[in-house]
N, C-alpha and C positions, 0 to 999 in steps of 0.2 A: 434564634432569629425569629422575628415576628412576621406574620403573614403579610402585613401591610408593607414591610420593608422589601419582601421578595416580589410581591405583585407590582410594586412601584417600578421594578426593573423591566417589566414587560412592555413591548412596543405597542400593544393594543390597549385601549382604555378599559378600565376595570369597573364593573357595575358597583354603584355606591352601596347597595345592600350587602355586598360581600365584605366590603371594607368595614361597614358598621358592625356586622355580625361576627366576622372572623378576624378582623384586622389585628387584634391584640393577642391572638392565639400564637403559641410557640410552635414553630415548625421543626420537626426532628429529622426530616429527611425528604428527599425528592426521588421519584422513580417513575419510569414508564413501564415497569413490569409489575403487574398486580400481585404476583407471587412474592414480591419483596416488600410489600406494603406492611408497615408497622404503625402503631399508634402515633399520631401526630404528623404523618407523612402527607405530602401533596402528591397525588397521582395524576399523571398526564397520559390520557389514553390516545396515543397517536394512531392515525389510520395507517395500516400496513397494506402490502400488496395482496395479502391473503386474508388477514383478519384485522378488523377495526378494534383498536384498544377500548373504544367506548363500550364494547360488550362486557368488559371486565369491571365496569364502574361499580355494580352492586357488590362484587367480591371485595374491591378495594375499600369501599365504605364500611363494609362489615368487619374488615380487618383493622379499622381504626383510622383510615384516611380522613383528614379534616377538610379536604377539598379535592374535588375531581375536575380536571380540565379536559374538555373534548372539543372536537371540531364542530362548527356550526352546521356542518353537512352530515354529521354522524347520527345514526339511529341507536337509541338505547334498547336493551332487550325488551321484548314486547310485554313480558310479565313483570316488568319493573316499574313502579310508580315513583317518578322523580320529584313529586310534590314536596316542597319543604327541604329537599336534600341540597347539600352544598355542592352544586354542579355549575360550572361556568363554561359557556361556549365561546369560542373565538375562531378566527379564520385560520390561524396557523399554529396548531399544537406543537409541530416540530420545532418551530422557532421559540415557542413558549418554554418547552422543555430545556432547550439550550440556554435561554436567558435565565431561567430559574436555577439551573445547575451552576452557571457561571456566578450568580449572585450568592448562592448558598455556600459554595466552596471557593471562598475568596483566596486568590493566590497572587503572589508578587513575582513576576518574571521580567527580566530585562529585555529579552528578545524571544519572539515566537516566529518561526518560519515554517511554511507549509509548501509542499511540492505536489503538483498534480501531473497527470499524463498516464498513458497506458502502461508503459514499461519504465523501469529505472527509479521509481519512487523510493523503494526500500533502500537501494544502494545510496542514493543521494542523501537521504535523511541520515543514514549511518555515516557517510563520509563527512557531512556537515558537523555531526556530533564530534567526530574524531578531530577535525580541523579546529573546532572550538576548544576542545580539550587540550590540544597541542599548544594553543595560544594562551592557555591558563584559565579558561572559563570552565565552570562546572556545568556540564551539558548532558542532555539525554535526547533520545529519539523514540517516538511511539509510532507503530504501524503494523504492517502485515506480520512481521516476525515477532511482534510483541513489544517489549520495552528493553532498550539498552541504556544503561545509566552508569553513574559512578560506582554503584555497588555490584555491577554485573548485568547479566541478561536474563530476561524472563520471556520465553518464547510462547507464541500462540496468541490468537485473537483476531479481530477484524482489522482490515486495513485502516478504517477510521471508526473507532469505538463510539458507542452512543454517548451523548453529552455527560450523563451522570458517571458512567464508567471512566470516561476521559478525565473528568475533573477529580475523581477519586484517585486516579493514577497520578495526575499532575500534582495534587496536594501531597501525596506521599513523596514524590520526587523533590518538591520544594522543601519538604522536611529534611531531605538529605543534603540540601544546599544547592540544588539545581537552579540556575538562573537563566540558562539558554536552552530552548526546547525546539526540536525539529519534528515536524509531523508529516504524515502522508495524507493527502486529501484525495480520497476516491470520488468517483462520480456519484455513487450512492450517498456517500457522506456529505458531499456538497449539496446535493439536491434535497436531502433530508435534514440539512442544517445542523449536522452533528458537531461542526467546528465553530458554530456561532457562540459557543460558550467561552471562547478565548479571543482576545484581540490579536490579530495576525499582522506582524510588521513587514514580513517579506514573503512573497509568493513566487513560485517558480513553475515553469512548464517544460516538460521533457520532450514528449512525442505523443502522437495520436494514431492508433491503429485499431482495427476491428476488435471489439470486445464488449461484453455485457449488452449485446443487442436484444437478448431475451428480456431485459429489463427496460432499456431505453427505446427499443423499437427501431430507431434509425441512427446512423452514424452522426447525423446532424444534431439529433437530440442528445446523444452521448457527448459530443463536442460542446454543446451549449451548457450541459451540466457542469463540465469541467471548467468552462469559461467563468463560472460564478466565482471562482477563486479571485479573479481580477475585477469582475464587474461589480462585486458587492462585498466580498469578505475581507480582503486586505484593507487595512486602514487607509483613509483618504490621503494621508501623507506617507504611505508605505512605498515599497519598491517591488518591481516585477522583474524576474530574471527569465529570459526567453531563449530557448534553443532554436536558432534560426536554421539549423541544418534539417529540421523536420518540416515537411510540407505545410503543416498547420501552424508553424511558428508565426507566420505573418498575421494570421487571424488572431492569435492570442496577444500578439504585440499590439494590434489595433484596438482590441478590447481594453488592454491596460492603458494605452495612451488616451483613449476616449474618457477613461475614468480620471485621468490626470496623474497617474502614478509615475514615479521615477522609474525609468526602464533601463536595464542593462542586458545586452545580448551577447551570445557566444555562437561561434560557428566558423565554417570555412569562408563564408562571405566576407569580402574585404570591408564591408560596411559595418560588420559586427564590432561591438566595443572590445571584445576579446577574440582575436582572430587565430584560428588554428592554421598554421602555415604548413606543417608537415607532421607525420607520425611514422616513426621508424621502429620496427620490431627488433628487439634485442633479447634473445632467450625467451623467457616467459614475461618479460617486461616490455614497455613501450616508451620510446623517447619522443617527447612532444615539443615542437618548436612553436612559440606563440609571439604575437605582436599585439599592439594596441594598449589597452588600459594598464597592463602590468609591465609595459616596455617590451623590448625584444629579448626574450628569455627562452630557456629550454628547461624541461624538468622530466624526471623519470616517473612514469605511472606504473606501479608494480602489479598490473592486472592485464588480462588478455581482452582484446576486442576494442575496436574503435568506439563502440557505444559506451564503453567504460571510461574512455577519455572524455567523452561528452558529459557523462554523469559526474565525473570528478570536477570538471570545470564549472558545471552548473552549481555544484556544491561550493566550489571555491568562490564564485561570484556572490552566492548567498552569504558566505562568510564575510566577503568584502563589503557587502551592503550593510552588514551588522557592525562594521567598524574594525574588522581584523585587517592588519596591514598586508599588502601583497607579499612582502618578503616572508612573513610568517606563514602565509598560505602555501607558498612555493616550497618552504621548508617542510611543511607537514605532508604534502602530497606523496613524496616517495615512501612514506611510512604507513600509508593507508592499508587497511585490511578489508578484503571483500566482505560484504554482508552475508550472513548465514543463508546458504542455498541460492545465492545469486552469483552465477558463474564461479562457483567456489571449487578450488582445487582441493580434492579430498583424499586422493590416494594415487599411488603408482602401482602398476601391475607388471613390473619388469623394466628392462632397460629402455630408455627414451619413450616411456609411456606415461600417460596421465589420465586420471578419471575426474571429471567435473560433475558437480550437481548444480542444476539450475532450475529456476522456477518457471521458465518459459513454457506457457501453456496456451498460446495463441499462434496462428500461422506466422504472423509477423515476428513475434518474439523468438520463435523457434528458428526462423530463417536468420535472424540477427545473431543468435547464439552459434549456429553452425558456421556462418560466415566468419564470425569472430575467431573461431578455433582453427579454421582451415590453414591460415599462414603458419601455424605451429605444428601441423601434422607432417610427419615424415613417412608414415605408412598409410593406414586407413582411418577414416573418421566414422565411428560407429555411434548410433544413437538409440537409446531406449526411451520410449515415450508412449503416450496414449492420449485420450481426450475424456473430459468429464461428462458425466451424465446429467440430465435435467438442465442442460445449458444449450447455447446456440449450436444447433445441429449442423448448420452450414459450414462451420469451420473444420469439421472432422475430415472430410476428404481433402480439404485445403492443407491441413497439417500433414496428411500422408504424402501429398504432392511435394511439400517443402522438404520432407525427409528424403524423398526419392531424388529430388533435384540437388540437394546440398550435402547429403551424407553419402558415404560409400556403402553403408549397410544399415538397414533400419530394422529394429526389433520393436514390433507393435505390441503393447501390453495394456493393462488396465491402469487408469488414473484413479479418479473417484467416480465409480459408476453410479453412485447414489441409488435412485429407485429403478434405473433402467437395467436391461439385460446386458451384461458386460460384453458378451459375444456379439451382440448387435452393434455396439459402439465400435468394437475392434474391426468388424467387417467394413464399416464405413470408412474408417481410417486407413485400412489396409488396401482398399480398392485401387488407388493409384500407385502403390508401392511395387516396383519391379524387382528390386534386389533387397530382399529382407525376409523376415519370418514373423509369424504371429504366435505369441506365447502369453497365455492368459494370466497366470500368476506373476505379480510384479517381482517378487523375490526370484522366481525361476528365470524371468527375463533378464534381470540384472546379473544373475549368476552366469547365464548363457553369454552375455556380453563380455563379462570379465574373462570367462574361459576361452573365448575366441581371440582375445587380444594377443598380438605379437609385438616384437620390438618396433617402436615408431608409431604405434597406434594411439589414438585418443578416443576415449569413451565418454559420451555425454549422456547423463541420466537426467532427463528433462521432465518438467511438469509439476512436481510437488515441492521441490526446493526444501524449505525449512519445515514443512509439515510433519507432524508426528502421528498422523492417523490416516486411515483410508476409509472413506464412507461407502458402505455397501448395504443396500436394502434398508436404509434408514439408520444403520448402526455404524458408529465410527470405531474401527478396529485399530489397535496399535500398529503403526508402520512408519518407518523412517528410511528414506533412501540412503542416508549416511550409514545406518546400521545394516542395511541390506548389502551395501558395498563392502563393509567390513566383514560380514558373514561370508560373502562370495570370495573375498580374498583369503580368508582363513581356510575355507574349504579347498580352494585351488592351490594354496601355498605359493602363489605367484608374486605377491608384493606386500605393501604395507600402507596403512593410512598415513596421511601427512601429519 
């Protein structure tokens, strides 16, 4: 592909001298990472929270980049002379990188759907993929747990990958035959325009609670970042799905309506398009009665927690907006499987016991998880959890308070301490806990929880979910809550993995 073809896709005007001097050159790749630059690449030096990519322009050009794009506010290295160099400045390098990636990796998808919110994104994306697949579509989802597609799952990665990584993954999925794609839209990803590389047909909002304030500063800024899904990203003729049961649902609905998007809502409110009339617990399943858009119907949701009912129905409405018939959606729901590490039943440790692994790592999500499990508990509800280092410190005692209020016994341990002293983090979390214990090693903490289980108990291992590593002092060490539970069960001889 020629430079002139790619630059023509940018939303900002291109300097004529660039088109004259570079227009007919062949582009062999796009990247925002100078370490990946090869001969014929276009390098986009995006400003980061800690380092400005403009600092790597000399390295990128030395490695063969035919053009470097940076912000008009960025400073190049002091010892670098830009005279005569192929460097272009514009207002929004983030958007430029997304536009270039979208143009370079041309893909043909029938439907693209994205979901935003603090909690539930991974589950909803996975549920939507499963509903699409059940209706005969070749579907995939990309997000926090990685990629789930027709050929299986590949775990790990960012909630919303950078545009180049996203398009490389999407191109590979299209080669497998994928036509329907579900994405998670994080606040970081939306603000940094990582999803602008794809046209989004359907957007959805789940809920909004305290998270990522270390990056956004205020809850209002965090909300506004997520609102961009509806205020600018979803196509003008697209559809917005809104969970009205969340206090912020009205705000996101207003943003979507102001944009002129088609809106579909779900919740207990009688004004919702899909009304939740009742939820009845039956074993480890839930029977949900609905009215509204799909008629007066009931269906089995094979998952625990009212929040999972909400997640399933948001996914169902996204499928509905994409053209799937209500009957096919209702037929698919009872067969849904929980996403990896999202309120996932992983084991039993004896009679009437269950062990769940969940990604809940905020006060609100931990409270939701514990409340979701409470109706199924015949004995005690035990939780193993911690808090991450180098993140919002205010939520640490809040998480301890949640565990104290909604679990019968709390085991405070390490999450991802990162560069901080793990003991310092644990102490802050432990402060409000009246009935519990502090155990530093996460494996030891999980083993302790399994050992203390009696018939009727439920153990929740919270915080890391799908993750396969634990970050300590800048090094990511191999660690999986799933494997830790399996080891604890093997050593105790109590039960077995599901």
